[in-house]
Each structure stands twice: as C-alpha cells, then as structure tokens.
C-alpha positions as CSV (number, residue, x, y, z in Angstrom):
1,M,104.1,115.7,89.5
2,N,104.5,118.4,93.0
3,H,104.8,118.3,96.4
4,K,100.5,119.2,96.8
5,H,99.4,116.5,94.2
6,R,102.0,113.6,95.7
7,K,100.2,114.6,99.2
8,I,97.0,114.1,97.5
9,L,97.9,110.8,95.8
10,H,99.4,109.4,99.3
11,A,96.1,110.8,101.1
12,L,94.3,108.6,99.1
13,F,96.0,105.6,100.8
14,A,95.9,107.7,104.5
15,H,94.5,104.4,106.9
16,P,92.2,105.8,108.4
17,V,90.4,106.8,105.3
18,S,90.0,110.4,105.9
19,A,86.6,112.3,104.3
20,N,88.2,115.5,103.8
21,I,90.0,114.7,100.3
22,S,89.0,117.9,97.3
23,A,87.3,116.2,94.1
24,R,88.9,118.7,92.3
25,S,92.2,118.3,93.6
26,V,91.6,114.0,93.2
27,E,91.3,115.3,89.1
28,S,93.9,117.4,89.5
29,V,96.5,114.4,90.2
30,L,94.7,111.5,88.7
31,K,95.6,113.8,85.6
32,E,99.4,114.8,86.2
33,M,99.2,110.6,85.8
34,G,97.9,110.9,82.8
35,A,94.9,109.8,83.5
36,E,91.9,111.0,80.4
37,I,89.0,112.4,82.5
38,E,85.7,112.5,81.3
39,Q,82.8,114.4,82.5
40,R,79.8,113.1,82.8
41,H,75.8,113.5,83.3
42,G,74.8,113.9,87.1
43,G,77.9,114.5,88.8
44,R,80.2,111.5,87.3
45,W,83.5,111.1,86.4
46,G,84.7,108.3,83.6
47,V,88.3,108.4,84.6
48,R,90.4,106.0,81.9
49,L,94.1,105.2,82.9
50,N,97.0,102.6,81.7
51,E,94.1,101.1,80.3
52,H,91.4,100.5,83.0
53,F,88.6,102.9,83.0
54,V,86.0,103.6,86.6
55,E,83.2,105.9,86.7
56,I,82.7,107.8,90.0
57,S,80.4,110.1,91.5
58,H,81.7,112.9,92.4
59,K,78.1,115.3,93.2
60,S,79.4,117.3,96.3
61,H,83.1,119.3,97.2
62,S,84.7,116.1,98.9
63,L,85.1,112.4,98.3
64,S,83.3,110.7,100.8
65,P,85.4,107.9,102.6
66,M,84.2,104.8,100.0
67,Q,84.8,107.3,97.1
68,V,88.5,107.7,98.9
69,R,88.5,103.7,99.0
70,Q,87.2,103.7,95.5
71,M,89.8,106.1,93.9
72,A,92.8,103.7,95.5
73,K,92.0,100.9,94.4
74,F,91.5,101.8,90.3
75,I,94.9,103.3,91.2
76,K,96.3,100.7,92.3
77,D,95.0,98.5,90.0
78,T,96.0,100.7,87.2
79,G,99.5,99.5,88.3
80,I,100.5,102.9,90.2
81,D,102.3,102.5,94.1
82,A,102.0,105.5,95.7
83,E,105.5,104.7,97.6
84,R,107.2,103.3,94.4
85,D,106.3,105.8,91.8
86,Y,105.6,109.2,93.7
87,P,107.9,109.3,97.4
88,L,107.2,112.4,99.4
C-alpha cells in the first residue's frame, strides 16, 4: 500500500472524525487491502473483506462523519489494525 493510501486509512481512525475524506479514495484503499466492492443501486457500495460485509451509501463525493466511523468500525471488525498492519 502506498503512502497516500496509508494516510487515508489512518484518517478513517483519526479523532476528531474527518468529514473531508473522498469516497473514491476510500474505495481505492479498500481495494488495496483486498476488498471486493460491488456498486449497488442508489449510490451504495457492497464491501466484502475478510469474510465480513458492509453496505454503505456514498451519494456525495466525500464521506460524512457517520460513514467514516462506519468504515473504521468495519475495517477494525475485519481484524485489520491500521497502526500495526499499515504504519505511516
């Protein structure tokens, strides 16, 4: 994973929660981690990673703070630790 993707991954776990993270950037990071992403109807993604699944809306260009927290929880639930697995 390149440095740009690592910075985006760490931004998902930052406090306070960022409201300026591009949905396309998060999609690229998830793909780098091996996720399968399915475009769904109504501006939604279906994301499968390490036998976990989440569906998330991405109607705007950037994720809302709630969506950022949802993605961070999903990544954590898959067993990935950004600090341990993808240090800056």
